[in-house]
N, CA, C and O atoms as CSV, one atom per row, in Angstrom:
chain,resi,resn,atom,element,x,y,z
A,1,MET,N,N,-17.480,-14.025,-21.912
A,1,MET,CA,C,-17.978,-12.718,-22.238
A,1,MET,C,C,-17.154,-12.167,-23.403
A,1,MET,O,O,-15.928,-12.274,-23.399
A,2,THR,N,N,-17.808,-11.589,-24.381
A,2,THR,CA,C,-17.149,-10.986,-25.521
A,2,THR,C,C,-17.118,-9.485,-25.335
A,2,THR,O,O,-18.113,-8.886,-24.929
A,3,LYS,N,N,-15.972,-8.866,-25.631
A,3,LYS,CA,C,-15.854,-7.422,-25.528
A,3,LYS,C,C,-15.480,-6.863,-26.886
A,3,LYS,O,O,-14.774,-7.500,-27.669
A,4,VAL,N,N,-15.962,-5.672,-27.148
A,4,VAL,CA,C,-15.617,-4.952,-28.357
A,4,VAL,C,C,-14.963,-3.656,-27.914
A,4,VAL,O,O,-15.542,-2.912,-27.122
A,5,MET,N,N,-13.769,-3.373,-28.411
A,5,MET,CA,C,-13.105,-2.121,-28.056
A,5,MET,C,C,-13.475,-1.084,-29.103
A,5,MET,O,O,-13.353,-1.319,-30.305
A,6,ILE,N,N,-13.934,0.081,-28.618
A,6,ILE,CA,C,-14.361,1.136,-29.528
A,6,ILE,C,C,-13.762,2.452,-29.093
A,6,ILE,O,O,-13.470,2.651,-27.914
A,7,ALA,N,N,-13.581,3.345,-30.039
A,7,ALA,CA,C,-13.069,4.674,-29.743
A,7,ALA,C,C,-14.212,5.651,-29.518
A,7,ALA,O,O,-14.016,6.690,-28.888
A,8,GLU,N,N,-15.380,5.347,-30.010
A,8,GLU,CA,C,-16.551,6.217,-29.869
A,8,GLU,C,C,-17.445,5.683,-28.768
A,8,GLU,O,O,-17.349,4.517,-28.385
A,9,THR,N,N,-18.307,6.536,-28.266
A,9,THR,CA,C,-19.270,6.097,-27.263
A,9,THR,C,C,-20.663,6.496,-27.729
A,9,THR,O,O,-20.827,6.947,-28.863
A,10,GLY,N,N,-21.636,6.343,-26.901
A,10,GLY,CA,C,-22.989,6.775,-27.247
A,10,GLY,C,C,-23.703,5.784,-28.127
A,10,GLY,O,O,-23.901,4.630,-27.745
A,11,ALA,N,N,-24.096,6.234,-29.319
A,11,ALA,CA,C,-24.919,5.415,-30.214
A,11,ALA,C,C,-24.199,4.134,-30.632
A,11,ALA,O,O,-24.821,3.074,-30.706
A,12,LEU,N,N,-22.915,4.219,-30.901
A,12,LEU,CA,C,-22.168,3.033,-31.315
A,12,LEU,C,C,-22.122,1.999,-30.186
A,12,LEU,O,O,-22.256,0.799,-30.426
A,13,LYS,N,N,-21.935,2.474,-28.971
A,13,LYS,CA,C,-21.912,1.585,-27.819
A,13,LYS,C,C,-23.264,0.900,-27.635
A,13,LYS,O,O,-23.327,-0.305,-27.390
A,14,ALA,N,N,-24.336,1.666,-27.753
A,14,ALA,CA,C,-25.681,1.110,-27.622
A,14,ALA,C,C,-25.971,0.096,-28.726
A,14,ALA,O,O,-26.574,-0.947,-28.475
A,15,ALA,N,N,-25.541,0.405,-29.942
A,15,ALA,CA,C,-25.768,-0.505,-31.059
A,15,ALA,C,C,-25.008,-1.808,-30.867
A,15,ALA,O,O,-25.544,-2.880,-31.150
A,16,ALA,N,N,-23.783,-1.737,-30.396
A,16,ALA,CA,C,-22.997,-2.949,-30.163
A,16,ALA,C,C,-23.660,-3.823,-29.112
A,16,ALA,O,O,-23.702,-5.046,-29.243
A,17,ALA,N,N,-24.176,-3.191,-28.073
A,17,ALA,CA,C,-24.841,-3.958,-27.016
A,17,ALA,C,C,-26.121,-4.612,-27.517
A,17,ALA,O,O,-26.417,-5.756,-27.175
A,18,LYS,N,N,-26.876,-3.879,-28.328
A,18,LYS,CA,C,-28.171,-4.386,-28.789
A,18,LYS,C,C,-28.027,-5.415,-29.909
A,18,LYS,O,O,-28.601,-6.502,-29.838
A,19,VAL,N,N,-27.272,-5.074,-30.924
A,19,VAL,CA,C,-27.186,-5.928,-32.108
A,19,VAL,C,C,-26.228,-7.098,-31.902
A,19,VAL,O,O,-26.563,-8.241,-32.211
A,20,LEU,N,N,-25.052,-6.813,-31.388
A,20,LEU,CA,C,-24.041,-7.858,-31.252
A,20,LEU,C,C,-24.116,-8.590,-29.913
A,20,LEU,O,O,-23.501,-9.641,-29.736
A,21,ARG,N,N,-24.869,-8.030,-28.982
A,21,ARG,CA,C,-24.993,-8.587,-27.628
A,21,ARG,C,C,-23.620,-8.772,-26.980
A,21,ARG,O,O,-23.303,-9.835,-26.446
A,22,VAL,N,N,-22.817,-7.710,-27.042
A,22,VAL,CA,C,-21.489,-7.726,-26.441
A,22,VAL,C,C,-21.332,-6.504,-25.547
A,22,VAL,O,O,-22.047,-5.514,-25.702
A,23,THR,N,N,-20.391,-6.582,-24.611
A,23,THR,CA,C,-20.056,-5.418,-23.808
A,23,THR,C,C,-18.972,-4.642,-24.542
A,23,THR,O,O,-18.303,-5.175,-25.428
A,24,THR,N,N,-18.810,-3.415,-24.176
A,24,THR,CA,C,-17.807,-2.591,-24.840
A,24,THR,C,C,-16.785,-2.101,-23.835
A,24,THR,O,O,-17.055,-2.011,-22.638
A,25,GLN,N,N,-15.625,-1.790,-24.339
A,25,GLN,CA,C,-14.562,-1.217,-23.526
A,25,GLN,C,C,-13.919,-0.107,-24.341
A,25,GLN,O,O,-13.588,-0.289,-25.513
A,26,ARG,N,N,-13.751,1.030,-23.714
A,26,ARG,CA,C,-13.142,2.142,-24.412
A,26,ARG,C,C,-11.663,1.859,-24.622
A,26,ARG,O,O,-11.004,1.303,-23.742
A,27,CYS,N,N,-11.151,2.229,-25.751
A,27,CYS,CA,C,-9.750,1.997,-26.074
A,27,CYS,C,C,-8.869,2.827,-25.137
A,27,CYS,O,O,-8.975,4.052,-25.087
A,28,ARG,N,N,-8.011,2.146,-24.407
A,28,ARG,CA,C,-7.142,2.821,-23.434
A,28,ARG,C,C,-6.167,3.781,-24.117
A,28,ARG,O,O,-5.870,4.852,-23.588
A,29,ALA,N,N,-5.679,3.398,-25.275
A,29,ALA,CA,C,-4.733,4.269,-25.992
A,29,ALA,C,C,-5.393,5.583,-26.391
A,29,ALA,O,O,-4.788,6.647,-26.258
A,30,ASN,N,N,-6.626,5.516,-26.877
A,30,ASN,CA,C,-7.329,6.746,-27.247
A,30,ASN,C,C,-7.619,7.605,-26.026
A,30,ASN,O,O,-7.516,8.830,-26.085
A,31,PHE,N,N,-7.984,6.963,-24.914
A,31,PHE,CA,C,-8.213,7.715,-23.693
A,31,PHE,C,C,-6.937,8.430,-23.262
A,31,PHE,O,O,-6.971,9.613,-22.921
A,32,MET,N,N,-5.818,7.723,-23.276
A,32,MET,CA,C,-4.542,8.328,-22.861
A,32,MET,C,C,-4.185,9.498,-23.772
A,32,MET,O,O,-3.717,10.531,-23.293
A,33,ARG,N,N,-4.395,9.351,-25.065
A,33,ARG,CA,C,-4.117,10.445,-26.000
A,33,ARG,C,C,-4.953,11.670,-25.651
A,33,ARG,O,O,-4.433,12.786,-25.605
A,34,ASN,N,N,-6.243,11.468,-25.406
A,34,ASN,CA,C,-7.120,12.579,-25.071
A,34,ASN,C,C,-6.762,13.192,-23.716
A,34,ASN,O,O,-6.835,14.408,-23.543
A,35,ALA,N,N,-6.379,12.354,-22.768
A,35,ALA,CA,C,-6.008,12.845,-21.440
A,35,ALA,C,C,-4.746,13.699,-21.516
A,35,ALA,O,O,-4.678,14.765,-20.904
A,36,LEU,N,N,-3.770,13.244,-22.247
A,36,LEU,CA,C,-2.515,13.983,-22.338
A,36,LEU,C,C,-2.666,15.287,-23.108
A,36,LEU,O,O,-1.856,16.199,-22.944
A,37,ALA,N,N,-3.682,15.384,-23.937
A,37,ALA,CA,C,-3.956,16.639,-24.646
A,37,ALA,C,C,-4.454,17.716,-23.674
A,37,ALA,O,O,-4.457,18.901,-24.009
A,38,CYS,N,N,-4.873,17.308,-22.482
A,38,CYS,CA,C,-5.386,18.249,-21.475
A,38,CYS,C,C,-4.282,18.883,-20.639
A,38,CYS,O,O,-4.545,19.819,-19.885
A,39,VAL,N,N,-3.061,18.395,-20.758
A,39,VAL,CA,C,-1.951,18.932,-19.961
A,39,VAL,C,C,-0.861,19.462,-20.889
A,39,VAL,O,O,-0.818,19.127,-22.073
A,40,GLY,N,N,-0.004,20.273,-20.346
A,40,GLY,CA,C,1.100,20.831,-21.129
A,40,GLY,C,C,2.151,19.785,-21.460
A,40,GLY,O,O,2.214,18.731,-20.827
A,41,LYS,N,N,2.972,20.082,-22.453
A,41,LYS,CA,C,3.993,19.129,-22.902
A,41,LYS,C,C,4.958,18.740,-21.793
A,41,LYS,O,O,5.362,17.581,-21.705
A,42,LYS,N,N,5.331,19.688,-20.952
A,42,LYS,CA,C,6.311,19.373,-19.903
A,42,LYS,C,C,5.736,18.445,-18.832
A,42,LYS,O,O,6.492,17.787,-18.119
A,43,ASP,N,N,4.408,18.386,-18.712
A,43,ASP,CA,C,3.767,17.550,-17.702
A,43,ASP,C,C,3.333,16.186,-18.221
A,43,ASP,O,O,2.893,15.349,-17.433
A,44,ARG,N,N,3.442,15.944,-19.496
A,44,ARG,CA,C,2.889,14.715,-20.083
A,44,ARG,C,C,3.538,13.438,-19.568
A,44,ARG,O,O,2.848,12.442,-19.352
A,45,GLN,N,N,4.833,13.449,-19.370
A,45,GLN,CA,C,5.516,12.231,-18.927
A,45,GLN,C,C,5.044,11.820,-17.530
A,45,GLN,O,O,4.789,10.641,-17.286
A,46,ILE,N,N,4.927,12.770,-16.629
A,46,ILE,CA,C,4.490,12.442,-15.272
A,46,ILE,C,C,3.028,12.008,-15.257
A,46,ILE,O,O,2.662,11.088,-14.526
A,47,PHE,N,N,2.190,12.665,-16.059
A,47,PHE,CA,C,0.786,12.291,-16.091
A,47,PHE,C,C,0.583,10.922,-16.732
A,47,PHE,O,O,-0.326,10.189,-16.342
A,48,THR,N,N,1.403,10.573,-17.692
A,48,THR,CA,C,1.341,9.242,-18.283
A,48,THR,C,C,1.615,8.190,-17.214
A,48,THR,O,O,0.889,7.202,-17.100
A,49,ALA,N,N,2.659,8.410,-16.441
A,49,ALA,CA,C,3.009,7.464,-15.379
A,49,ALA,C,C,1.909,7.376,-14.320
A,49,ALA,O,O,1.573,6.288,-13.853
A,50,VAL,N,N,1.360,8.517,-13.949
A,50,VAL,CA,C,0.320,8.553,-12.916
A,50,VAL,C,C,-0.942,7.837,-13.400
A,50,VAL,O,O,-1.533,7.054,-12.657
A,51,LEU,N,N,-1.354,8.099,-14.629
A,51,LEU,CA,C,-2.558,7.444,-15.151
A,51,LEU,C,C,-2.376,5.933,-15.283
A,51,LEU,O,O,-3.309,5.167,-15.045
A,52,ARG,N,N,-1.193,5.519,-15.655
A,52,ARG,CA,C,-0.942,4.070,-15.810
A,52,ARG,C,C,-1.066,3.318,-14.497
A,52,ARG,O,O,-1.387,2.130,-14.494
A,53,THR,N,N,-0.816,3.991,-13.380
A,53,THR,CA,C,-0.898,3.305,-12.089
A,53,THR,C,C,-2.302,2.792,-11.801
A,53,THR,O,O,-2.458,1.822,-11.059
A,54,ALA,N,N,-3.317,3.416,-12.367
A,54,ALA,CA,C,-4.695,2.965,-12.146
A,54,ALA,C,C,-4.958,1.604,-12.778
A,54,ALA,O,O,-5.875,0.896,-12.363
A,55,PHE,N,N,-4.173,1.236,-13.764
A,55,PHE,CA,C,-4.370,-0.036,-14.456
A,55,PHE,C,C,-3.548,-1.169,-13.841
A,55,PHE,O,O,-3.634,-2.312,-14.291
A,56,ASP,N,N,-2.754,-0.859,-12.820
A,56,ASP,CA,C,-1.884,-1.865,-12.208
A,56,ASP,C,C,-2.595,-2.762,-11.206
A,56,ASP,O,O,-2.052,-3.794,-10.812
A,57,HIS,N,N,-3.789,-2.389,-10.791
A,57,HIS,CA,C,-4.515,-3.154,-9.780
A,57,HIS,C,C,-5.184,-4.375,-10.406
A,57,HIS,O,O,-5.624,-4.340,-11.555
A,58,GLU,N,N,-5.248,-5.436,-9.638
A,58,GLU,CA,C,-5.850,-6.666,-10.145
A,58,GLU,C,C,-7.366,-6.669,-10.034
A,58,GLU,O,O,-8.043,-7.340,-10.813
A,59,LYS,N,N,-7.905,-5.928,-9.076
A,59,LYS,CA,C,-9.354,-5.906,-8.865
A,59,LYS,C,C,-9.936,-4.583,-9.330
A,59,LYS,O,O,-9.334,-3.524,-9.149
A,60,LEU,N,N,-11.106,-4.658,-9.927
A,60,LEU,CA,C,-11.774,-3.474,-10.443
A,60,LEU,C,C,-12.055,-2.464,-9.343
A,60,LEU,O,O,-11.906,-1.262,-9.559
A,61,ALA,N,N,-12.457,-2.926,-8.177
A,61,ALA,CA,C,-12.766,-2.016,-7.068
A,61,ALA,C,C,-11.528,-1.208,-6.669
A,61,ALA,O,O,-11.635,-0.016,-6.379
A,62,GLU,N,N,-10.374,-1.839,-6.654
A,62,GLU,CA,C,-9.129,-1.139,-6.319
A,62,GLU,C,C,-8.803,-0.089,-7.380
A,62,GLU,O,O,-8.396,1.025,-7.054
A,63,SER,N,N,-8.983,-0.449,-8.640
A,63,SER,CA,C,-8.733,0.507,-9.725
A,63,SER,C,C,-9.671,1.692,-9.633
A,63,SER,O,O,-9.249,2.828,-9.853
A,64,LYS,N,N,-10.945,1.453,-9.312
A,64,LYS,CA,C,-11.911,2.542,-9.208
A,64,LYS,C,C,-11.584,3.461,-8.038
A,64,LYS,O,O,-11.739,4.677,-8.151
A,65,ASP,N,N,-11.134,2.905,-6.919
A,65,ASP,CA,C,-10.716,3.737,-5.784
A,65,ASP,C,C,-9.523,4.607,-6.168
A,65,ASP,O,O,-9.481,5.799,-5.862
A,66,HIS,N,N,-8.568,3.996,-6.835
A,66,HIS,CA,C,-7.383,4.727,-7.281
A,66,HIS,C,C,-7.779,5.827,-8.282
A,66,HIS,O,O,-7.277,6.949,-8.219
A,67,TRP,N,N,-8.676,5.485,-9.191
A,67,TRP,CA,C,-9.167,6.428,-10.202
A,67,TRP,C,C,-9.802,7.646,-9.532
A,67,TRP,O,O,-9.574,8.780,-9.953
A,68,ALA,N,N,-10.600,7.407,-8.490
A,68,ALA,CA,C,-11.255,8.504,-7.767
A,68,ALA,C,C,-10.222,9.421,-7.112
A,68,ALA,O,O,-10.389,10.641,-7.102
A,69,ARG,N,N,-9.162,8.837,-6.568
A,69,ARG,CA,C,-8.088,9.667,-5.973
A,69,ARG,C,C,-7.383,10.495,-7.046
A,69,ARG,O,O,-7.018,11.645,-6.804
A,70,LEU,N,N,-7.193,9.915,-8.228
A,70,LEU,CA,C,-6.559,10.664,-9.316
A,70,LEU,C,C,-7.409,11.870,-9.714
A,70,LEU,O,O,-6.877,12.952,-9.963
A,71,ILE,N,N,-8.707,11.686,-9.772
A,71,ILE,CA,C,-9.609,12.789,-10.128
A,71,ILE,C,C,-9.472,13.917,-9.116
A,71,ILE,O,O,-9.429,15.088,-9.494
A,72,GLU,N,N,-9.403,13.575,-7.837
A,72,GLU,CA,C,-9.231,14.592,-6.787
A,72,GLU,C,C,-7.918,15.348,-6.959
A,72,GLU,O,O,-7.869,16.563,-6.770
A,73,VAL,N,N,-6.870,14.638,-7.313
A,73,VAL,CA,C,-5.555,15.269,-7.505
A,73,VAL,C,C,-5.558,16.175,-8.735
A,73,VAL,O,O,-4.978,17.260,-8.704
A,74,PHE,N,N,-6.198,15.742,-9.805
A,74,PHE,CA,C,-6.204,16.503,-11.054
A,74,PHE,C,C,-7.049,17.776,-10.970
A,74,PHE,O,O,-6.733,18.776,-11.614
A,75,GLN,N,N,-8.114,17.738,-10.184
A,75,GLN,CA,C,-9.117,18.804,-10.188
A,75,GLN,C,C,-8.553,20.227,-9.993
A,75,GLN,O,O,-8.915,21.109,-10.771
A,76,PRO,N,N,-7.709,20.491,-9.022
A,76,PRO,CA,C,-7.275,21.881,-8.808
A,76,PRO,C,C,-6.550,22.527,-10.000
A,76,PRO,O,O,-6.836,23.674,-10.344
A,77,ARG,N,N,-5.625,21.808,-10.625
A,77,ARG,CA,C,-4.823,22.407,-11.700
A,77,ARG,C,C,-5.263,22.030,-13.100
A,77,ARG,O,O,-5.031,22.782,-14.046
A,78,HIS,N,N,-5.889,20.888,-13.243
A,78,HIS,CA,C,-6.257,20.386,-14.567
A,78,HIS,C,C,-7.713,19.910,-14.549
A,78,HIS,O,O,-7.985,18.710,-14.583
A,79,SER,N,N,-8.617,20.843,-14.499
A,79,SER,CA,C,-10.038,20.497,-14.392
A,79,SER,C,C,-10.534,19.745,-15.638
A,79,SER,O,O,-11.396,18.872,-15.530
A,80,ASN,N,N,-9.996,20.079,-16.814
A,80,ASN,CA,C,-10.403,19.354,-18.034
A,80,ASN,C,C,-10.002,17.884,-17.956
A,80,ASN,O,O,-10.768,17.005,-18.351
A,81,LEU,N,N,-8.813,17.623,-17.451
A,81,LEU,CA,C,-8.348,16.249,-17.289
A,81,LEU,C,C,-9.187,15.523,-16.242
A,81,LEU,O,O,-9.528,14.354,-16.418
A,82,ALA,N,N,-9.516,16.208,-15.167
A,82,ALA,CA,C,-10.353,15.600,-14.123
A,82,ALA,C,C,-11.717,15.213,-14.690
A,82,ALA,O,O,-12.224,14.128,-14.407
A,83,GLU,N,N,-12.305,16.091,-15.483
A,83,GLU,CA,C,-13.619,15.810,-16.077
A,83,GLU,C,C,-13.537,14.661,-17.077
A,83,GLU,O,O,-14.404,13.787,-17.081
A,84,LEU,N,N,-12.518,14.649,-17.915
A,84,LEU,CA,C,-12.330,13.560,-18.878
A,84,LEU,C,C,-12.143,12.238,-18.146
A,84,LEU,O,O,-12.698,11.216,-18.552
A,85,THR,N,N,-11.374,12.257,-17.083
A,85,THR,CA,C,-11.127,11.065,-16.291
A,85,THR,C,C,-12.416,10.584,-15.634
A,85,THR,O,O,-12.688,9.384,-15.600
A,86,ARG,N,N,-13.205,11.512,-15.117
A,86,ARG,CA,C,-14.481,11.175,-14.482
A,86,ARG,C,C,-15.429,10.524,-15.496
A,86,ARG,O,O,-16.054,9.502,-15.211
A,87,ARG,N,N,-15.525,11.133,-16.687
A,87,ARG,CA,C,-16.435,10.609,-17.714
A,87,ARG,C,C,-15.974,9.273,-18.278
A,87,ARG,O,O,-16.800,8.445,-18.663
A,88,GLY,N,N,-14.674,9.055,-18.331
A,88,GLY,CA,C,-14.138,7.853,-18.956
A,88,GLY,C,C,-13.969,6.659,-18.043
A,88,GLY,O,O,-13.593,5.577,-18.495
A,89,GLU,N,N,-14.242,6.843,-16.766
A,89,GLU,CA,C,-13.974,5.790,-15.780
A,89,GLU,C,C,-14.591,4.439,-16.137
A,89,GLU,O,O,-13.880,3.436,-16.203
A,90,ASP,N,N,-15.879,4.402,-16.363
A,90,ASP,CA,C,-16.549,3.121,-16.609
A,90,ASP,C,C,-16.075,2.448,-17.880
A,90,ASP,O,O,-15.912,1.228,-17.918
A,91,GLY,N,N,-15.852,3.236,-18.922
A,91,GLY,CA,C,-15.419,2.650,-20.189
A,91,GLY,C,C,-13.986,2.172,-20.192
A,91,GLY,O,O,-13.679,1.124,-20.759
A,92,VAL,N,N,-13.110,2.929,-19.564
A,92,VAL,CA,C,-11.685,2.609,-19.592
A,92,VAL,C,C,-11.349,1.501,-18.608
A,92,VAL,O,O,-10.496,0.660,-18.892
A,93,LEU,N,N,-12.001,1.489,-17.467
A,93,LEU,CA,C,-11.677,0.505,-16.438
A,93,LEU,C,C,-12.469,-0.780,-16.538
A,93,LEU,O,O,-12.361,-1.629,-15.653
A,94,SER,N,N,-13.253,-0.953,-17.572
A,94,SER,CA,C,-14.100,-2.159,-17.668
A,94,SER,C,C,-13.335,-3.333,-18.257
A,94,SER,O,O,-13.726,-3.889,-19.283
A,95,TYR,N,N,-12.266,-3.698,-17.615
A,95,TYR,CA,C,-11.466,-4.827,-18.096
A,95,TYR,C,C,-11.711,-6.026,-17.302
A,95,TYR,O,O,-11.122,-7.073,-17.566
């Protein structure tokens, strides 16, 4: 299987699938940058560590379960981060 890493989604993702016949994966670095922009500077180090834990699992199902728990934790204080995490799940975890 061939993967193309992209920073954009939507039309570019659809075009890559149609024309190149490849799957896409959202760039993890760009996702992390956008996620950390949702929290204050003093919280960035802890959120970086917490988000990285979702990538430590060997199986996709385990990562998705962990990701769902992170969204629940983020929701009360950081709703923007929770929404970004919810929207980015399929693209970021498609490894």
